[in-house]
Backbone bond lengths (Angstrom), bond angles and torsions (degrees), N, CA, C in turn:
res aa  C-N    CA-C-N  psi(-1)  N-CA   C-N-CA  omega(-1)  CA-C   N-CA-C  phi
1 W - - - 1.442 - - 1.521 107.68 -
2 L 1.303 116.64 124.40 1.459 121.01 -177.29 1.516 113.17 -100.60
3 G 1.328 117.56 -18.43 1.451 119.20 -175.55 1.520 110.82 72.05
4 W 1.319 116.81 -156.03 1.457 122.37 -178.62 1.524 109.20 -72.58
5 V 1.325 116.04 136.79 1.470 120.78 174.58 1.529 108.33 -130.73
6 D 1.316 116.20 150.89 1.459 119.60 179.35 1.524 110.03 -79.92
7 R 1.321 116.31 171.06 1.463 122.18 -175.71 1.532 113.11 -58.06
8 P 1.336 119.82 -46.76 1.468 118.44 179.16 1.534 112.29 -58.87
9 R 1.328 116.64 -42.23 1.473 119.95 179.70 1.531 110.37 -67.89
10 L 1.331 117.17 -37.08 1.462 120.36 177.64 1.525 110.24 -60.36
11 R 1.327 117.14 -44.55 1.470 120.32 177.92 1.531 110.83 -58.86
12 E 1.323 116.40 -42.52 1.471 120.39 178.15 1.522 110.95 -61.06
13 L 1.322 116.15 -45.26 1.463 120.44 -178.66 1.528 111.38 -64.46
14 L 1.322 116.66 -43.99 1.466 119.70 -179.04 1.522 111.41 -65.78
15 A 1.317 117.30 -28.18 1.469 120.85 177.87 1.526 111.61 -72.77
16 E 1.322 117.41 -15.55 1.461 121.68 -177.78 1.529 113.79 -94.78
17 V 1.328 117.74 -6.08 1.463 120.06 -175.13 1.526 110.84 -113.47
18 D 1.323 115.80 164.94 1.466 121.64 -177.29 1.524 113.77 -106.87
19 I 1.335 116.86 -19.62 1.465 121.07 -173.18 1.524 108.97 -142.88
20 G 1.337 116.30 142.56 1.461 121.82 171.49 1.521 108.99 -100.83
21 L 1.301 117.58 125.09 1.466 122.89 -175.66 1.529 109.94 -111.34
22 V 1.340 116.35 119.80 1.467 122.40 178.83 1.527 106.86 -131.18
23 T 1.309 116.06 82.11 1.468 120.32 -175.75 1.522 110.19 -116.71
24 F 1.333 114.90 64.56 1.457 120.32 175.91 1.524 109.05 -69.51
25 L 1.316 116.09 146.67 1.462 120.86 176.97 1.532 109.39 -75.84
26 P 1.339 117.06 156.35 1.468 119.82 -176.08 1.532 112.66 -70.94
27 A 1.297 114.69 104.95 1.462 123.35 173.34 1.523 105.50 -136.46
28 P 1.323 118.27 148.99 1.474 119.29 -176.12 1.527 113.99 -51.62
29 N 1.334 117.69 -40.77 1.461 118.89 -178.96 1.523 112.78 -72.32
30 H 1.320 118.35 -11.50 1.468 121.77 174.24 1.525 110.62 -96.00
31 M 1.311 116.52 -45.69 1.461 120.98 -171.89 1.525 113.44 -70.56
32 E 1.313 116.37 -24.52 1.463 119.98 -174.44 1.525 112.41 -113.75
33 A 1.322 116.45 25.08 1.465 120.89 179.88 1.525 109.13 -138.07
34 Y 1.302 114.54 154.64 1.466 120.00 175.71 1.523 108.49 -88.10
35 P 1.319 118.13 121.71 1.463 119.59 -179.07 1.532 111.10 -78.38
36 G 1.321 115.67 127.13 1.460 120.02 177.58 1.516 112.44 -56.53
37 K 1.334 116.41 -37.09 1.464 120.34 -179.81 1.527 111.97 -58.52
38 L 1.311 116.80 -38.86 1.459 120.30 179.57 1.529 110.03 -56.80
39 F 1.321 116.10 -48.18 1.462 120.08 -177.81 1.525 112.02 -72.10
40 E 1.329 117.57 -32.29 1.465 119.96 175.77 1.526 110.26 -64.53
41 Y 1.328 116.93 -43.41 1.465 120.43 178.65 1.526 110.54 -64.75
42 M 1.328 116.22 -43.49 1.466 119.61 178.49 1.524 110.26 -61.73
43 A 1.336 117.77 -44.73 1.464 121.70 -179.82 1.525 111.13 -61.53
44 A 1.334 116.47 -31.24 1.464 121.22 179.19 1.526 112.11 -79.62
45 G 1.334 117.25 -3.66 1.452 120.27 179.78 1.520 113.77 79.56
46 L 1.325 116.49 23.61 1.470 120.44 179.33 1.522 110.37 -95.96
47 P 1.330 117.27 140.40 1.459 118.51 168.97 1.528 106.99 -68.74
48 V 1.315 117.00 148.29 1.461 120.02 -177.02 1.531 110.85 -114.09
49 I 1.305 113.51 151.78 1.459 122.20 166.89 1.516 103.73 -119.19
50 A 1.339 116.02 116.83 1.459 120.67 -172.84 1.519 111.24 -129.23
51 S 1.322 114.21 156.64 1.468 120.57 174.98 1.523 109.25 -60.36
52 D 1.313 115.26 139.78 1.460 120.58 -178.99 1.526 109.80 -84.39
53 F 1.339 115.40 73.40 1.456 122.91 174.31 1.522 107.16 -101.91
54 P 1.326 118.98 146.27 1.470 120.43 -176.58 1.527 114.24 -51.59
55 L 1.320 117.95 -45.34 1.461 120.92 -178.25 1.524 111.45 -65.43
56 W 1.318 116.65 -41.58 1.460 121.03 -179.56 1.523 110.10 -71.61
57 R 1.349 116.08 -35.32 1.460 121.16 179.85 1.523 110.87 -60.01
58 E 1.343 116.43 -38.22 1.465 119.99 178.73 1.527 111.10 -54.95
59 I 1.308 116.39 -42.71 1.471 120.65 -177.25 1.518 110.73 -76.32
60 V 1.320 116.97 -56.50 1.466 121.17 -173.39 1.524 111.07 -62.25
61 S 1.314 117.74 -41.87 1.468 120.36 179.97 1.524 111.73 -71.10
62 E 1.333 116.87 -44.57 1.461 120.02 -178.40 1.525 111.31 -62.25
63 V 1.315 115.97 -42.86 1.463 120.71 -177.85 1.531 111.27 -82.68
64 A 1.323 117.09 -21.79 1.476 122.44 -175.23 1.525 110.06 57.47
65 C 1.339 113.89 50.20 1.464 119.57 -175.47 1.523 113.21 -107.69
66 G 1.335 117.05 10.10 1.453 118.63 179.88 1.507 112.13 173.35
67 L 1.320 114.22 -162.09 1.460 122.20 -177.58 1.517 109.80 -120.99
68 L 1.316 115.88 148.80 1.456 122.55 178.52 1.524 109.18 -108.92
69 V 1.332 116.05 140.89 1.457 121.02 -177.43 1.525 110.75 -139.03
70 D 1.319 114.68 161.98 1.462 120.79 169.15 1.531 105.32 -76.43
71 P 1.332 118.48 115.89 1.458 120.05 -175.10 1.531 114.45 -67.66
72 A 1.323 116.94 -13.73 1.463 120.89 178.80 1.524 111.95 -94.47
73 D 1.327 117.01 6.91 1.464 121.60 -177.20 1.533 110.12 -117.65
74 P 1.339 116.94 92.17 1.472 120.13 -178.22 1.529 113.14 -56.53
75 A 1.330 117.31 -34.64 1.474 119.64 179.22 1.526 110.73 -65.00
76 A 1.330 117.33 -37.76 1.471 120.80 178.28 1.528 110.69 -67.34
77 I 1.324 116.46 -38.65 1.467 120.32 178.22 1.532 109.41 -65.48
78 A 1.323 116.39 -45.19 1.467 120.50 178.82 1.524 111.10 -61.73
79 A 1.326 117.46 -40.97 1.469 120.97 179.17 1.525 110.91 -64.30
80 A 1.336 117.17 -38.73 1.467 120.43 178.08 1.526 110.50 -65.59
81 I 1.329 116.91 -41.09 1.464 120.59 176.83 1.526 109.52 -61.02
82 D 1.331 116.57 -47.83 1.469 120.64 178.39 1.520 111.53 -58.35
83 T 1.333 116.86 -41.69 1.470 120.94 -179.85 1.523 110.66 -59.03
84 L 1.327 116.54 -48.21 1.465 119.32 -178.35 1.526 112.33 -69.13
85 L 1.322 117.15 -40.18 1.471 119.59 -179.37 1.525 112.24 -70.53
86 S 1.326 116.44 -26.71 1.470 119.17 -178.72 1.530 112.23 -84.24
87 D 1.313 117.80 -10.36 1.467 121.52 178.49 1.529 109.31 -134.07
88 P 1.342 116.29 73.76 1.464 119.74 -175.63 1.526 113.51 -58.65
89 A 1.315 117.93 -33.78 1.474 119.94 -179.55 1.526 110.38 -64.57
90 A 1.324 117.43 -43.45 1.466 120.84 178.18 1.529 110.03 -65.89
91 A 1.337 117.11 -39.67 1.462 120.89 179.42 1.529 110.66 -63.07
92 V 1.318 116.93 -43.05 1.467 120.58 178.69 1.522 110.45 -62.92
93 E 1.318 117.14 -40.51 1.466 120.83 179.72 1.533 110.72 -65.96
94 M 1.331 117.42 -39.81 1.467 120.44 176.18 1.528 109.75 -61.42
95 G 1.324 116.06 -44.96 1.457 120.51 178.91 1.519 111.72 -61.42
96 R 1.314 117.23 -40.23 1.464 121.53 179.15 1.531 110.38 -62.78
97 R 1.346 115.95 -44.75 1.464 119.60 179.37 1.529 111.72 -63.96
98 G 1.325 117.14 -38.72 1.460 120.30 178.06 1.516 111.88 -64.14
99 R 1.325 116.94 -44.71 1.473 120.55 178.85 1.527 110.45 -62.31
100 E 1.315 116.25 -44.01 1.461 120.84 178.83 1.534 110.97 -59.20
101 A 1.324 116.79 -42.30 1.468 120.53 -179.79 1.524 111.27 -64.34
102 V 1.327 117.14 -38.87 1.466 119.60 177.73 1.521 110.34 -66.19
103 L 1.308 117.20 -43.06 1.462 120.17 -179.71 1.523 111.97 -65.39
104 E 1.335 116.98 -33.20 1.459 120.51 -176.66 1.528 113.97 -87.86
105 R 1.346 117.35 -41.28 1.468 116.91 -171.66 1.514 116.46 -139.32
106 Y 1.293 120.37 -24.55 1.466 120.76 -178.68 1.522 109.90 -97.79
107 N 1.327 115.73 64.64 1.454 122.12 178.69 1.516 108.60 -147.91
108 W 1.320 117.03 164.94 1.464 120.54 -174.91 1.521 112.40 -63.14
109 E 1.323 117.50 -39.65 1.457 119.15 -178.75 1.531 111.26 -61.16
110 A 1.314 116.43 -41.46 1.463 120.34 -179.15 1.525 111.89 -73.02
111 Q 1.323 117.22 -31.93 1.463 121.16 -176.05 1.530 113.22 -90.45
112 M 1.329 117.45 -15.91 1.464 120.63 -175.74 1.528 114.15 -56.88
113 P 1.328 121.09 -43.99 1.471 118.88 179.73 1.526 113.02 -57.77
114 A 1.319 117.88 -40.95 1.467 120.29 179.56 1.528 110.50 -66.17
115 L 1.313 117.08 -39.18 1.458 120.50 179.15 1.527 110.83 -66.32
116 L 1.319 116.83 -43.43 1.464 120.23 178.36 1.526 111.38 -64.18
117 D 1.323 116.65 -38.56 1.476 120.48 176.64 1.527 110.09 -62.01
118 L 1.314 116.68 -41.77 1.469 120.98 178.79 1.524 110.24 -62.37
119 Y 1.326 116.90 -47.64 1.468 120.15 179.21 1.528 110.76 -59.13
120 E 1.308 115.79 -42.92 1.463 119.70 -179.56 1.536 110.89 -63.17
121 A 1.317 117.13 -42.09 1.463 121.14 179.21 1.517 110.91 -64.81
122 V 1.324 117.90 -38.87 1.459 121.54 179.82 1.529 110.30 -68.28
123 M 1.316 116.60 -36.93 1.475 119.41 -177.95 1.528 112.40 -74.26
124 R 1.321 117.88 -19.58 1.485 119.97 177.83 1.454 109.23 -72.50
């Protein structure tokens, strides 16, 4: 357990790993929100293993940047890890697609117009 780390240290840590794991259990605040970790792993070029929640599935499946699992099934999580580690070329390609998606659309610059439109609609 490392606790809180600053951005430079986070970059170092992400450069040392092969997979980003985001397997939150199904709770309303998890299932209906975008996890920051997912996008951090994608931005780092890591393939992800994520909980198979509808909202998360839209991203991971559309981008083809990782695998989806039942977060309450340790055997499924282990199998997904084995799948990615046993095919490094596919894992690298998933990571590349995830990074590309963050650079193109899952970032503040790309999302800002929609957020500003929402604020404007609420203020009317």
